[in-house]
Each structure stands twice: as C-alpha cells, then as structure tokens.
C-alpha positions as CSV (number, residue, x, y, z in Angstrom):
1,M,108.5,269.6,111.0
2,S,109.1,267.3,108.2
3,Q,106.4,265.9,105.9
4,T,106.0,262.3,107.9
5,Q,106.2,264.5,111.0
6,A,103.4,266.5,110.4
7,L,101.1,264.2,109.3
8,K,101.6,262.1,112.5
9,V,100.3,265.0,114.8
10,R,97.4,265.2,112.2
11,V,96.6,262.0,112.8
12,A,97.1,262.3,117.0
13,L,95.0,265.7,116.4
14,F,92.3,263.3,115.0
15,C,92.2,261.2,117.8
16,I,92.1,263.3,120.6
17,L,89.4,265.1,118.6
18,V,87.1,262.6,118.4
19,G,88.1,262.2,121.7
20,I,86.6,265.4,122.9
21,V,83.2,265.1,121.3
22,L,83.3,262.0,122.9
23,A,83.9,263.6,126.5
24,M,81.6,266.4,125.6
25,V,78.9,263.3,124.9
26,A,79.9,261.9,128.1
27,V,79.4,264.9,130.0
28,V,76.5,266.3,129.2
29,T,74.5,263.5,128.8
30,D,73.2,261.5,131.8
31,Y,73.4,257.4,131.1
32,W,76.3,256.4,133.1
33,A,74.1,253.7,134.5
34,V,70.9,252.0,135.2
35,L,69.8,250.9,137.7
36,S,67.1,248.1,138.7
37,P,65.0,246.8,141.7
38,H,64.6,242.9,142.1
39,M,61.3,242.3,140.2
40,E,60.3,240.5,143.8
41,H,60.4,244.8,144.9
42,N,57.5,245.4,142.8
43,N,54.0,245.0,143.2
44,A,52.3,246.8,140.6
45,T,55.2,248.7,138.7
46,C,58.1,248.4,137.8
47,E,60.8,251.6,138.3
48,A,64.1,252.1,136.9
49,A,67.3,255.1,136.4
50,H,69.5,255.9,135.0
51,F,71.8,258.9,135.7
52,G,74.8,260.9,135.2
53,L,76.2,264.3,136.4
54,W,74.2,266.4,136.6
55,R,70.8,264.4,137.2
56,I,68.9,261.5,137.6
57,C,66.3,259.8,135.4
58,T,63.1,257.5,136.7
59,T,60.7,255.5,135.2
60,R,57.8,254.3,135.8
61,V,55.6,251.1,133.9
62,P,53.2,248.2,134.5
63,V,54.9,244.6,135.3
64,D,52.3,243.7,132.5
65,D,53.0,245.7,129.8
66,I,56.4,244.8,130.2
67,E,57.6,241.9,127.6
68,D,61.1,240.1,128.3
69,K,60.2,241.5,132.2
70,N,64.0,244.0,132.2
71,C,62.8,245.1,134.6
72,G,66.6,247.5,133.7
73,A,65.9,248.8,130.7
74,I,66.4,252.7,129.6
75,T,64.1,252.0,126.9
76,L,61.4,251.3,129.1
77,P,57.9,253.2,128.1
78,G,56.5,254.7,130.7
79,E,56.2,258.3,133.3
80,K,59.9,259.2,133.0
81,N,60.4,261.8,135.9
82,C,64.6,263.7,135.5
83,S,65.8,265.8,138.9
84,Y,68.2,267.5,139.6
85,F,70.9,267.1,141.8
86,R,70.2,270.2,144.8
87,H,74.1,270.6,145.0
88,F,73.9,272.1,141.5
89,N,71.0,273.2,141.3
90,P,69.2,274.5,145.1
91,G,65.7,274.7,142.7
92,E,65.1,272.0,141.5
93,S,64.3,268.7,143.7
94,S,66.2,265.4,144.1
95,E,64.4,263.5,147.2
96,I,65.5,260.4,144.6
97,F,69.1,261.3,145.2
98,E,70.0,262.3,148.1
99,F,68.6,257.9,148.9
100,T,70.0,256.7,146.2
101,T,74.0,257.8,146.5
102,Q,76.1,259.3,148.2
103,K,76.6,263.2,147.7
104,E,80.3,263.6,148.1
105,Y,80.5,261.1,145.1
106,S,79.1,263.2,142.4
107,I,79.9,266.6,143.2
108,S,83.8,264.8,143.2
109,A,83.0,262.9,139.4
110,A,81.6,266.5,137.8
111,A,83.6,268.6,139.5
112,I,86.5,267.3,137.8
113,A,84.9,266.5,134.6
114,I,84.3,270.5,135.0
115,F,88.0,270.1,135.1
116,S,89.0,268.3,131.9
117,L,87.0,270.3,129.4
118,G,89.2,273.7,131.1
119,F,91.8,271.6,130.1
120,I,90.2,270.4,126.7
121,I,90.0,274.0,126.5
122,V,93.3,275.4,126.9
123,G,94.8,272.8,125.0
124,T,93.0,273.6,122.2
125,I,93.8,277.3,121.9
126,C,97.0,276.5,121.8
127,A,97.3,273.8,119.1
128,L,94.3,276.6,117.0
129,L,97.2,279.2,118.0
130,S,99.9,276.7,116.8
131,F,98.7,276.9,113.1
132,P,98.9,280.6,111.6
133,K,102.5,281.1,111.6
134,K,103.6,276.8,112.6
135,R,104.0,278.2,115.8
136,D,105.2,274.2,116.4
137,Y,106.0,274.5,120.1
138,L,103.0,275.5,120.8
139,L,102.0,271.5,121.0
140,R,103.8,270.4,123.2
141,P,102.0,272.6,125.5
142,A,99.0,272.0,124.1
143,S,99.8,267.5,124.2
144,M,100.4,267.9,128.4
145,F,96.7,269.6,128.2
146,Y,95.3,266.9,126.5
147,A,96.7,264.1,128.5
148,F,95.7,266.0,131.6
149,A,92.1,265.9,130.2
150,G,91.7,262.2,129.9
151,L,93.1,261.5,132.7
152,C,90.5,263.6,135.2
153,I,88.0,262.4,133.2
154,F,89.1,258.5,134.2
155,V,88.9,259.7,138.0
156,S,85.5,261.2,137.2
157,V,84.8,258.0,135.8
158,E,86.3,255.8,138.7
159,V,84.6,258.2,140.9
160,M,80.7,257.8,139.5
161,R,82.2,253.6,139.4
162,Q,82.5,254.0,143.4
163,S,79.7,255.7,143.7
164,V,77.3,253.2,142.0
165,K,78.9,249.9,144.4
166,R,77.9,252.8,147.5
167,M,74.5,252.6,146.0
168,I,74.1,248.7,145.4
169,D,76.1,247.7,148.0
170,S,74.0,250.3,151.1
171,E,70.6,248.6,152.3
172,D,68.8,252.0,152.4
173,T,68.0,250.9,148.6
174,V,65.8,249.1,146.3
175,W,68.1,249.3,143.8
176,I,69.7,245.6,143.3
177,E,70.9,245.1,139.7
178,Y,72.9,247.8,137.8
179,Y,75.0,248.0,134.3
180,Y,77.0,250.7,132.5
181,S,75.8,252.2,129.5
182,W,76.7,253.9,126.7
183,S,77.4,258.0,128.3
184,F,79.8,255.4,130.4
185,A,81.8,253.9,127.0
186,C,81.9,257.6,125.7
187,A,83.9,258.5,128.4
188,C,86.2,255.7,128.9
189,A,86.7,255.6,125.4
190,A,87.7,259.6,125.9
191,F,89.5,258.8,127.8
192,V,91.8,256.0,126.3
193,L,91.8,259.0,123.3
194,L,92.8,261.6,124.9
195,F,95.3,260.4,127.3
196,L,97.1,258.6,124.5
197,G,96.4,261.1,121.7
198,G,98.2,264.1,123.9
199,L,101.7,261.6,124.4
200,A,101.5,260.9,121.2
201,L,101.8,264.9,120.2
202,L,104.1,265.8,122.5
203,L,106.7,262.9,121.5
204,F,105.6,264.0,117.3
205,S,106.3,267.4,117.9
206,L,109.1,267.1,119.7
207,P,112.3,268.4,117.8
208,R,114.4,266.0,115.8
209,M,117.2,264.4,117.6
210,P,120.6,263.6,116.9
211,Q,120.8,260.5,115.2
212,N,124.8,260.0,115.0
213,P,127.6,260.9,117.5
214,W,128.9,264.1,116.2
215,E,125.3,265.4,115.9
216,S,124.1,267.5,118.3
217,C,120.2,268.7,119.0
218,M,121.5,272.4,117.6
219,D,121.3,270.5,114.3
220,A,118.0,269.8,114.7
221,E,115.3,271.2,111.3
222,P,115.0,275.1,113.3
223,E,111.9,275.8,114.4
224,H,108.8,278.3,113.7
C-alpha cells in the first residue's frame, strides 16, 4: 500500500471511529425524542417526556414555575421518573410506555441497533488484525461491516421516527407536540459517517487497478 493510499485509509478510519462513538452515544442515551402535551391538557402541572431505545422518562413541573410556558423543554426542573420498557426488563414498570407507543416498534429499533453494534465489533476486530502484519485485505471485510452497521443505524432511526409519529397520531395519548433531540442527531450522524466511511475504506483498500491497456491486475503492488 502506497503512502497516499495509507493516508486515505487513516482518514476513512478516523471518520469511522467518530461514527462509532456517536453510535454508542445514541444507543445508550434516551434523548431521541421529546414529547409534550398541549398546555390546555394540563391543569396545574406540565408533563414532558423523552425516550430512547431502552426507557422513557417523564418530568412533572408546576405550570407556574415555567417561565417561557414551553412544556416540552428537556431541561425542565422538576420530578423525573424513568421506566425501562417491560419487554427488555420484566421487573420494571412501564405503564407509560404501553399507553404511548407500540411495543413492536421499540423492539425492532433496539434489536436493529444491537445488530449494528455487532457489525461494529466485528469490523473493528478485522481492522485491528490488519495492522500488525500489514494484512491489508482484512480492511475490505471491515469496511463492509462498518457500512452494514451504518445501514442498521439508519433503519433504527426510521423505525424510531415511525414510532414517534404513531404516538402523536394516536387518540389514546396526551402527546401533541414533539421534536427530535441530540441522541437522534447522533444516530443520524453515525449513519452518515459509518456508511460513507465504510464505502471509502473499501475503495481505498482495493489494489491498484491497471492504468494502461498493457498492464494487468498482476502488475499491482503485492499485498502482504
């Protein structure tokens, strides 16, 4: 591998590393979406909720204590109550979840996110094994695993988006307003970096193609 090609591989791996960090942050945090009811639905208290792949948290605060009357702010000071989703942790209460979203949506989003982390782990193992003895050919399967991880993150984001839409459209919930928060943004950025970084790593790790009609692939630099 030439120095120029090696530099391109390092840049691609750096982008992938940033994508891995963002994917991990998105999976373990619960600020994918913030929900709030219309102020008319509240008497003396305002209840806002934010949730992720594993749990939902609600915050209750008196309406008189809210300066800008924004019931959907994630920084509201008040009593916070978090519940893990029952189908992942049978011992925890999740009454709020069962009334506000569809169980199959969250199961799908979390399962796909786990697959994404699995692809990341396998891809990282391949990438690490390629460095000690300059086994450049291991970068190609690593790149594919990273691209697959990015696609899984994208599917998980879309499933979560449909879950939020289902909650807002449901007549059985009090949630009227919503917006996507920073965990959702981390997931979107992770998809872009992992998918594009994986494709770039695949292209940069391929052997040099013939540049002249009289050359063949056998003339390319040998791989170690």
